[in-house]
N, C-alpha and C positions, 0 to 999 in steps of 0.2 A: 321470622314471625314473632311478634311480641305478645305474650299472654300473661295475664295476672290471675291469681287464684284468690277467690273470696273465702274467708274463713271466719267463723263465729265461735267464740268461746262462752262457756256457761256463766262465769263469774267475772265481773269487772273489778280491777284493782285500782285504787286511787293513790297517786303518788304526789303529795303536796310539795310545792317548791320550798326550798329553804329560804329564810328571810334574806340571807346574804347573797343569794344567787342573782347576778345582774340581769337586766332586761335589755334587749336590743329591739328597736322599733324601726319599721320600714313602711313606707307608703308607695304603693305601686299602682300605676295606671296602665292597664293591659289593653292594648288596642292595635290596630293595623298600621303598619308603616310600609312604604314602597321600597323594595330593594331588588337588585338583580344579581344574585350570587353567581349565577352561571351565564350572565349576559342577557337574560330575559326579564324584563320588568314584571314583578308580581307582588301580590299582597302577602306580607309575612306578619307574624305576630311579634310585636315588640313590647318591652316593658319600659315605661317612662321614655318612650321613643327610641329605645336601643334594642338591637338584635345582634347577638344574644343578650339576655337580660343581665342584671347585676349579680356580682358574687356576694353571697351572704357569708360574712366572715365572723365567726363567733367562737366561743370556747365551751368546753365540757361544762354541763349543768346550767348554762345560760338559758333564760327564757326568751323565746322569739315571738314577736308580735308583728304580723304582716297584714296591713290593711290593703285589700285588693279591690280596685274599682274596675268593673268589667265594661270596657268601652268597645267590645266586639259587638257584632250584630246577632250573636247567638249565645246560649248559655256557656259558662266557663267553670272549670274546676282546676285548681292547682294542687298537684300532689308532690310530696317530698320524698324522693326516691332514696330508700335506705334509712331514713330518719325514723326512729322508733318513738311513738308518741306516748311515752310513759306517763306524762302528766295529764294528758287529755286525749283519749282515743277517738274523739269526735273530729279531729283536725286532719285526717288523712288526705282529704281532697279526692276521694274516689266515690263512686256511686253507692258503695256499700255503707258509707257512713255519712255522706253529705249530699244535700240537694245541690244541683248546679246553681251558680250565681246568675240570675237573669241579666240580660243585657241592660246596661244603665244602672245596675245595682252594685253595692259593695258588700264585702264580707271580710271579717277579720279572723285570720288564723292565729292561734296562740298555742304554743307547745314548748316543752322543755327538752333539750338535748341531754337528757339524764344519762350519765355514765357512757357517753359516746365520744369518739374522736374520729377523724378521718375525712374522706373525700366522697361527696354525694352531689346530686343535682336535683333540680325541680323541673316540672314540665306540666303542660295542660293535659289532663287525663281522659277527656271525652272527645267524641266527634272527630277523631283523627287530627285534632288540632296540633298535636306534636309534630306532624309532618309540615306544619307551617311555622314552627319556631316556638316562641314563648318559654324557652328553657334558659336555665342559668345554673351556676354552681353554688354549692354549699361547702364551706370549709369549717370543720370543727377542730379547733386546736386543743392540745393538752393543757390542763391547768398547770400553772407554774410549778406546783409542788410535785408533779409527776414527771419524771424524766422521759425523754423521747429516746428510742433505741438507736439513734444515729446522731451525728453531729449536726449542729444548726446549719441549715443550708443558707446560701447567700441570697436566695430569692425564691419566690413561690409563683409558679406559672400554671394556669388552667388552660387546658386544650379540649375543645368540644369537637368530636368527629362524628359524622353521620351521613347516611345517604340522603339524597335530595331530589325532588321532582319539580319540574317547571310548572306542572299543573297546580292550581290552587287546591288546598285540602278539601274543599267542598266538592270539587270535581273528582278527586281521588275517592272520596266517600261514596259518591254516586256509582263509581266503577265497582267498588266492592259490593254495594247494595244490589247491583245488577248481575252479580255473580262472576265478575271478571277479576283476574289477578292484576295487581299493580304493575307487574312487569319489571323490567330492568330500570333502575333509577337513572336520572339524567346526569348525575354526578355525585361526588362526595365533597361535603363542605368541611373546612377546618376553621373553627371560630366564626362560622357564619359566612365564610368567604370561599370563593371558588379556587381552582388550582393555579399555581404558578405556571407560566408558559414554558414548561420544560421541553415540550414537543410542539412545533408549530402546526403540525397536521392534526393533532388531537385536541389542542387547547386554542380556542380563538383568541385574537388580540382583544385587549381592553378589559379582561377579567381582573377584578380586584382580588389580591391574594393576601394571606396573613404573613407578616414578618415578625419573628420572635427574636428580640434583641437580647444578647448576652455578652458577658465579659470573659476574656480568656482566663483560664485557671480557676474559675469559680464553679461551685456546685449548686445546682438548682433542684428544687423539688418540683417535678412536673406531674400534674394531675390530669389524667386522660379519661374522658367520659364518652361512651358511644351513645349519643342522643338520637340516633336514627330510628327508622321505622321497622326495617326488616333485614338489614344487611350486616353480617359479621364482617369486621374489618381487622386487618393486620396493621399494627402501628410500628413504625421504626424511624430512627433518625440516622441519617447517613453518617457513617464513621464513628458513631458514639454508642457506648454501652448503656443499657437501661438497667439500673439496679432497682429491682422491685422491692418496695418497703411496706406497702399497705394496699388493701383493697376493701372498699365499702365498710370502713370502720374497724378493720382488723389489721394489726401489724403482721406482716408476713415474714417468714424466714427469708433472709436477704440473699438474692442470687442475681447474677447478671444475665440479661437476654440481649440478643441483637435485634429481636423483634418479638412482639407478643400479640396474640389474637385477643381482641376486645369485642365481645359479642354485644348484641343490642341490650342496652340498659345497664351494662357493667361499667365500673369505675376502678381505675388503678392509679397509684402514684409511684413514681420512680425518682431516684436520685440520679442526675445526669451531670457528669463533670465535663467542663469545656476544656478538654485536654488535647484538642487537635490544632494543627496550624491554621492560620487564617489566610491561606492563599486564595480561598474563595468561600462563598456561603455554602451551607449544607442543606440538603433536602430533608424535610419532615413529611413523611408519607403515611397515608391511610388508604389501603386498597382492599377491595372485596376479596373474601375468602371462599375457597371451594367452589369456584365458578369457572367458566370457560374464559381463560385469559384473553383469547383473541377477540371475543365478543365484548368483554368488559374492560378493555384497555382504557377507554375514555372515562370510565367510572372510577377515577382515582383522585383522591384529595392530596394536594401538594402545597405545603407552606415552605417558608425559608427560615432557617436558623442563621442569624447574622451576628458574627463576632464584631465587637466594637472596633477592632483593627482589621476587619476583612479587607482584602485587596481585590475582590472580584465577585461577580455574580455566579450563582450555582449553574452548572452546565453538565452536559453528558447524560447518560442513562440513569434512571432511578435505581436505588439499591434493590436487589432482588427480593421478592417475597418468597415464602416457603413454596416449594414445588411439589405439592401433594394433592392436586385436585381430586384424584381418585383413590388416594391412600390417606386415611384419616389418622394414621399412627402418630404423626408429628403433632397434630392438634390435640389429640387425646393425651399424649405424654406431657405436652406442655401444660395442659390444664391440671393434670395430676401433680405436677411439680409445684403448684402454688400451695404452700403449707403455712400453717399458723405459727407465729413466733411466740412460743409458750413462755419465754423468759422475759418478754416485754412487760414492764410495769405500767400498764395503762388501763383506762376504763375499758370494760368489756361489755359487748352488747347484750349478752345473756349471762349476767353475773352468777345466777343461781346454778347454772349448768355448765359454764364455760370451763371450769377447772376439773370437771369430773364427768363429762358427758359419756365417756366410755362405760361407766358403771351404772348409768341410769337405766332402769327397765323401760322398754318401749311399751306404752299403754295402748296405742292405736297405730295401725299400719294401713296405708292406702296405696294401691297400685293404680296409677292414673295413666291410662293409655290414650295417646292421641293418634289419630289417623288422618289421611288426606281429607280435605273438606268434602262434605256430602250435601245433597239437596234435602232440605226439610221444609215442608209446606211451601214449596216453590222457590225457596231461597237457599243459597249456598252457605253452609254453616260449618264452623269448626266444632269439634266435640272432644270431650274427655269422658272416657267410659261410656260412650254413646250418648252423652247428654250435652246439649248446647245451651249455655246459660243465657237467660234473658233477664236483664236487670229490671226489677219492679220500679214503679214510680216512687214508692215509699222506700227510702234507704233502710237496709236491714236493721241497723242499730236503732234507728228512729222507731221502727216497728216494735222492737223489743222494749224501748223506753216507754212507749205509750200503750203497750199491750194490743197492738193491731194484729189480728189473726189472719192466717191465710196468705201472708205476703211471701213466705218461703216455706220449704219443707226440709226436715233434717234426715233425709233418707238417701244421701249420696252413696252410691255403691262402693264398697271397699275394694272390689275387684271388677274388671270389665265384665259385664253380663254376657252370657253366651246366647247368641241367636236373637237377641232383642233388637228391633229396629231403632235407629237413632231418633231422638226426639228433642223438642224444646223443653226446658225445665228450669225451675227455680229451686232446685235441690242443692243444698250446700253441705259442706263438711261441718260437723259439730265437734269442735275441740273441747276437751275437758280442762278446766282450770288446773294448773300445775301438772298437766299431763305431758308426756314426752312422745311426740308423734313422729312416725316415719312416713315419708312421702317418696314413693318411687315413681319417677316420670319415665314412662316407656314411650319413645317416639317412633311410631310406625308410619309417620308421614314421610314424604320425600324431601322435606326441607328441614333445615336447622330450626329449632324452637328456643326461645328465651322465656324463662319464667321468673317473675318477680313476686316476692312475698311481701306485700305491703304492710309496713309497721312491725316487721319481724326481722331478725337475723336467724339463719339456720346453719347447721354444720353440714358441710359437703363431705359425706362419708364414703360414697361409692360412685363409680362410673365405669362403664365397660361397654363392650360391643354386644350386639345381639339382644336376645330376650332375657329379662330378669327372671331368676328362679329363686326358690328358697335357699339353694346352695350359695347364691351370690353373697349372702350375708358373711360368709367366711372370708371374703376379699375386702371387707370394709376397712377403711382407715379409722381406727378407734383411738388414735393418739394425737395427731396434730392436723386433723381436717379443718380447713379454714372456715371461719364463720363469715357469711356474707348474705346479701339479700336478693341477688339475681344470679341465675345459673343457666347455662346453655345445655341443650340436649341435642346431640347430632342425630341425623336420621338413622333409623334402625339401631339405635343405641339406647341405653338407659342411664339415669342419674338418680342417686339416692340422697335424700336430705333428711336430717333429723332436727326437730324443732321443739323447744321447750315452751309450752303454751302458758306463759304467765301474763303477758301484756297483750290484751285484746286489741285487734286492729279496728 
């Protein structure tokens, strides 16, 4: 389940662009195209007629201008996952800061990728449109004067993985509005395409699959984004090691994985060396995590890694996923192993705090508890601390700018209230400018949750099993906790984030 947290800070900071910072301009026509990723014709959201959309390839401190024409038959917002809008906090593309673009209208997003590097993606943020596509990648390269903490790769490859439903997003939306679960997806796509036919009984004939072409002996930077709706996926390349080097704008300590869990909304980049023989092609696999494998066998994305001198098609069984459906130790330890590369000389997403976050005093702390969806006013709702957020017609930042009262309240509870019935609310967290906030996500739901902090990066300082207590602070990683923008919280576990509230979303 994908959830976003709205956050308002008291004072806005203005960060003017330097005169020498380049501009990159893009014109996008967002509309429906017909595709059949899993063999069933359906309406998907494309950009300039393409699904997935284009890669935005820019460099640190560039100014980005994207003119979006909404050719859908419903309102549209594009959000920039992990991009911190330090030049202009009005460009997030979420209901907290922007009104949706009406059908037939256009809107120009303009922001600066100030002090950022790394792998990100964009997607439509309202109306469950993400389940229909409309996503694409954002690559922010280092400036030439800043060295990269690894050798220059021979190529750069972006891979989108995500669950997929054959129903249109409008039908899925109706299901949720009627209190139903989306259920098991119909498949997993890789770069908008269905699985390679590795098994004749599980994969029907005629499915178009993705082929990734490489040359033997070369090393590629492979950026992997989980652009799905609700399914955590394990990513792996048959016979190849994945050297993790970056996640969502932070260079990581470099270590090899045979596979890595990529939860909804997360992005990673790996260096992969093509050091195998070319007797045949190799499988690239994205499979659902922590599910009943016998039921979910057909929900597996499979692409093909093809060496330029390959001598045959991929065949045989897929590489095994982690075998821990009922034991979460593997996934937890793997997540803990993702650490920040403190010696990398690169732009940092929270420069005021990134070199000394362990010594900053926490000024606010919120324990945010999620539970299984409950019925409120006849509708099935998700809650945090017993509150289910209902976005107002007037975006929060717009209400602030024009002094509109009563749009929201600043009384979000710091701890889960005891005995209070769940309710609808427009209560939000009030962050203090230059404050250092601790957010503890306690997942008492029965499903994995993903949380994205729009417009911010946070430090992942703690994660563990069971209920968080005050004593849990003694286990925090106060040295090299990675900074990122999206984090997973397993069921009946907690995750602790710390965030420096300088740049308002």
